[in-house]
PyMOL commands that place a pseudoatom at each C-alpha (Angstrom):
pseudoatom trace, name=CA, resn=MET, resi=1, chain=A, elem=C, hetatm=0, pos=[15.617, 196.095, 35.908]
pseudoatom trace, name=CA, resn=ALA, resi=2, chain=A, elem=C, hetatm=0, pos=[15.403, 199.548, 37.504]
pseudoatom trace, name=CA, resn=MET, resi=3, chain=A, elem=C, hetatm=0, pos=[16.837, 200.247, 40.927]
pseudoatom trace, name=CA, resn=ASN, resi=4, chain=A, elem=C, hetatm=0, pos=[14.468, 201.943, 43.336]
pseudoatom trace, name=CA, resn=PRO, resi=5, chain=A, elem=C, hetatm=0, pos=[15.448, 205.402, 44.641]
pseudoatom trace, name=CA, resn=ILE, resi=6, chain=A, elem=C, hetatm=0, pos=[16.041, 204.216, 48.210]
pseudoatom trace, name=CA, resn=ALA, resi=7, chain=A, elem=C, hetatm=0, pos=[18.420, 201.488, 47.023]
pseudoatom trace, name=CA, resn=MET, resi=8, chain=A, elem=C, hetatm=0, pos=[20.205, 204.047, 44.824]
pseudoatom trace, name=CA, resn=MET, resi=9, chain=A, elem=C, hetatm=0, pos=[20.694, 206.310, 47.849]
pseudoatom trace, name=CA, resn=GLN, resi=10, chain=A, elem=C, hetatm=0, pos=[22.055, 203.376, 49.852]
pseudoatom trace, name=CA, resn=VAL, resi=11, chain=A, elem=C, hetatm=0, pos=[24.509, 202.500, 47.075]
pseudoatom trace, name=CA, resn=ALA, resi=12, chain=A, elem=C, hetatm=0, pos=[25.629, 206.140, 46.829]
pseudoatom trace, name=CA, resn=GLY, resi=13, chain=A, elem=C, hetatm=0, pos=[26.207, 206.182, 50.596]
pseudoatom trace, name=CA, resn=ARG, resi=14, chain=A, elem=C, hetatm=0, pos=[28.241, 202.975, 50.480]
pseudoatom trace, name=CA, resn=ILE, resi=15, chain=A, elem=C, hetatm=0, pos=[30.331, 204.325, 47.583]
pseudoatom trace, name=CA, resn=LYS, resi=16, chain=A, elem=C, hetatm=0, pos=[31.076, 207.457, 49.625]
pseudoatom trace, name=CA, resn=ILE, resi=17, chain=A, elem=C, hetatm=0, pos=[32.215, 205.307, 52.579]
pseudoatom trace, name=CA, resn=PHE, resi=18, chain=A, elem=C, hetatm=0, pos=[34.384, 203.209, 50.238]
pseudoatom trace, name=CA, resn=GLN, resi=19, chain=A, elem=C, hetatm=0, pos=[35.947, 206.395, 48.845]
pseudoatom trace, name=CA, resn=GLN, resi=20, chain=A, elem=C, hetatm=0, pos=[36.767, 207.611, 52.346]
pseudoatom trace, name=CA, resn=GLN, resi=21, chain=A, elem=C, hetatm=0, pos=[38.220, 204.302, 53.496]
pseudoatom trace, name=CA, resn=HIS, resi=22, chain=A, elem=C, hetatm=0, pos=[40.152, 203.468, 50.305]
pseudoatom trace, name=CA, resn=PRO, resi=23, chain=A, elem=C, hetatm=0, pos=[41.317, 206.719, 48.646]
pseudoatom trace, name=CA, resn=LYS, resi=24, chain=A, elem=C, hetatm=0, pos=[44.191, 204.978, 46.842]
pseudoatom trace, name=CA, resn=ALA, resi=25, chain=A, elem=C, hetatm=0, pos=[41.770, 202.573, 45.135]
pseudoatom trace, name=CA, resn=LEU, resi=26, chain=A, elem=C, hetatm=0, pos=[39.728, 205.460, 43.747]
pseudoatom trace, name=CA, resn=ALA, resi=27, chain=A, elem=C, hetatm=0, pos=[42.847, 207.328, 42.668]
pseudoatom trace, name=CA, resn=PHE, resi=28, chain=A, elem=C, hetatm=0, pos=[43.987, 204.212, 40.795]
pseudoatom trace, name=CA, resn=ILE, resi=29, chain=A, elem=C, hetatm=0, pos=[40.599, 203.776, 39.110]
pseudoatom trace, name=CA, resn=LYS, resi=30, chain=A, elem=C, hetatm=0, pos=[40.540, 207.437, 38.063]
pseudoatom trace, name=CA, resn=SER, resi=31, chain=A, elem=C, hetatm=0, pos=[44.089, 207.166, 36.747]
pseudoatom trace, name=CA, resn=VAL, resi=32, chain=A, elem=C, hetatm=0, pos=[43.450, 204.144, 34.516]
pseudoatom trace, name=CA, resn=SER, resi=33, chain=A, elem=C, hetatm=0, pos=[40.018, 205.299, 33.431]
pseudoatom trace, name=CA, resn=SER, resi=34, chain=A, elem=C, hetatm=0, pos=[41.519, 208.404, 31.865]
pseudoatom trace, name=CA, resn=GLY, resi=35, chain=A, elem=C, hetatm=0, pos=[42.568, 206.373, 28.831]
pseudoatom trace, name=CA, resn=ASP, resi=36, chain=A, elem=C, hetatm=0, pos=[43.987, 202.981, 29.784]
pseudoatom trace, name=CA, resn=ILE, resi=37, chain=A, elem=C, hetatm=0, pos=[40.592, 201.310, 30.098]
pseudoatom trace, name=CA, resn=ARG, resi=38, chain=A, elem=C, hetatm=0, pos=[39.273, 200.621, 26.628]
pseudoatom trace, name=CA, resn=GLU, resi=39, chain=A, elem=C, hetatm=0, pos=[37.659, 197.777, 24.722]
pseudoatom trace, name=CA, resn=GLY, resi=40, chain=A, elem=C, hetatm=0, pos=[39.849, 194.677, 24.870]
pseudoatom trace, name=CA, resn=SER, resi=41, chain=A, elem=C, hetatm=0, pos=[41.549, 195.677, 28.137]
pseudoatom trace, name=CA, resn=VAL, resi=42, chain=A, elem=C, hetatm=0, pos=[41.571, 193.003, 30.833]
pseudoatom trace, name=CA, resn=ILE, resi=43, chain=A, elem=C, hetatm=0, pos=[40.649, 193.730, 34.440]
pseudoatom trace, name=CA, resn=GLU, resi=44, chain=A, elem=C, hetatm=0, pos=[41.918, 191.167, 36.934]
pseudoatom trace, name=CA, resn=ILE, resi=45, chain=A, elem=C, hetatm=0, pos=[40.742, 190.904, 40.522]
pseudoatom trace, name=CA, resn=LYS, resi=46, chain=A, elem=C, hetatm=0, pos=[42.611, 188.950, 43.164]
pseudoatom trace, name=CA, resn=VAL, resi=47, chain=A, elem=C, hetatm=0, pos=[41.206, 188.268, 46.619]
pseudoatom trace, name=CA, resn=THR, resi=48, chain=A, elem=C, hetatm=0, pos=[43.448, 186.981, 49.406]
pseudoatom trace, name=CA, resn=THR, resi=49, chain=A, elem=C, hetatm=0, pos=[41.783, 185.860, 52.624]
pseudoatom trace, name=CA, resn=PRO, resi=50, chain=A, elem=C, hetatm=0, pos=[43.417, 186.491, 56.014]
pseudoatom trace, name=CA, resn=GLU, resi=51, chain=A, elem=C, hetatm=0, pos=[44.408, 182.786, 55.919]
pseudoatom trace, name=CA, resn=GLY, resi=52, chain=A, elem=C, hetatm=0, pos=[46.248, 183.260, 52.625]
pseudoatom trace, name=CA, resn=LYS, resi=53, chain=A, elem=C, hetatm=0, pos=[43.777, 181.558, 50.265]
pseudoatom trace, name=CA, resn=GLU, resi=54, chain=A, elem=C, hetatm=0, pos=[43.784, 183.310, 46.876]
pseudoatom trace, name=CA, resn=SER, resi=55, chain=A, elem=C, hetatm=0, pos=[41.047, 183.582, 44.267]
pseudoatom trace, name=CA, resn=VAL, resi=56, chain=A, elem=C, hetatm=0, pos=[41.674, 185.309, 40.937]
pseudoatom trace, name=CA, resn=SER, resi=57, chain=A, elem=C, hetatm=0, pos=[39.322, 186.203, 38.115]
pseudoatom trace, name=CA, resn=ASN, resi=58, chain=A, elem=C, hetatm=0, pos=[39.423, 188.499, 35.119]
pseudoatom trace, name=CA, resn=ILE, resi=59, chain=A, elem=C, hetatm=0, pos=[37.205, 189.958, 32.427]
pseudoatom trace, name=CA, resn=LYS, resi=60, chain=A, elem=C, hetatm=0, pos=[38.000, 191.258, 28.970]
pseudoatom trace, name=CA, resn=LEU, resi=61, chain=A, elem=C, hetatm=0, pos=[36.159, 194.544, 28.524]
pseudoatom trace, name=CA, resn=THR, resi=62, chain=A, elem=C, hetatm=0, pos=[33.558, 195.038, 25.828]
pseudoatom trace, name=CA, resn=GLN, resi=63, chain=A, elem=C, hetatm=0, pos=[32.246, 198.338, 24.469]
pseudoatom trace, name=CA, resn=ASP, resi=64, chain=A, elem=C, hetatm=0, pos=[29.165, 197.872, 26.694]
pseudoatom trace, name=CA, resn=ASP, resi=65, chain=A, elem=C, hetatm=0, pos=[31.467, 197.637, 29.737]
pseudoatom trace, name=CA, resn=ILE, resi=66, chain=A, elem=C, hetatm=0, pos=[33.210, 200.871, 28.722]
pseudoatom trace, name=CA, resn=GLU, resi=67, chain=A, elem=C, hetatm=0, pos=[29.858, 202.640, 28.406]
pseudoatom trace, name=CA, resn=THR, resi=68, chain=A, elem=C, hetatm=0, pos=[28.890, 201.395, 31.878]
pseudoatom trace, name=CA, resn=PHE, resi=69, chain=A, elem=C, hetatm=0, pos=[32.169, 202.666, 33.372]
pseudoatom trace, name=CA, resn=ASN, resi=70, chain=A, elem=C, hetatm=0, pos=[31.637, 206.031, 31.699]
pseudoatom trace, name=CA, resn=LEU, resi=71, chain=A, elem=C, hetatm=0, pos=[28.097, 206.287, 33.095]
pseudoatom trace, name=CA, resn=ILE, resi=72, chain=A, elem=C, hetatm=0, pos=[29.384, 205.511, 36.588]
pseudoatom trace, name=CA, resn=LYS, resi=73, chain=A, elem=C, hetatm=0, pos=[32.297, 207.938, 36.239]
pseudoatom trace, name=CA, resn=ASN, resi=74, chain=A, elem=C, hetatm=0, pos=[30.037, 210.731, 34.960]
pseudoatom trace, name=CA, resn=SER, resi=75, chain=A, elem=C, hetatm=0, pos=[27.465, 210.121, 37.705]
pseudoatom trace, name=CA, resn=GLN, resi=76, chain=A, elem=C, hetatm=0, pos=[30.222, 210.510, 40.329]
pseudoatom trace, name=CA, resn=ALA, resi=77, chain=A, elem=C, hetatm=0, pos=[31.571, 213.727, 38.796]
pseudoatom trace, name=CA, resn=GLY, resi=78, chain=A, elem=C, hetatm=0, pos=[29.003, 215.825, 40.632]
pseudoatom trace, name=CA, resn=SER, resi=79, chain=A, elem=C, hetatm=0, pos=[29.568, 214.106, 43.988]
for i in range(1, 79): cmd.bond("trace and resi %d" % i, "trace and resi %d" % (i + 1))
show_as sticks, trace
zoom trace
């Protein structure tokens, strides 16, 4: 499934806004992606609502996931 160019531009714009609003998140991602993220690593995401309800999920990374992260990282290098 290919993403159309307009949607890709919208995603790029949203990523730029996210980077501006959450610089610590990007710094963290860059820090761990420099070697800590590899096949078999586990990424856990926790969401806490304003009311205090928590939802947690995690994924164990595969080689395909690593390749996807590298593609994303390399595509952002020129931004």
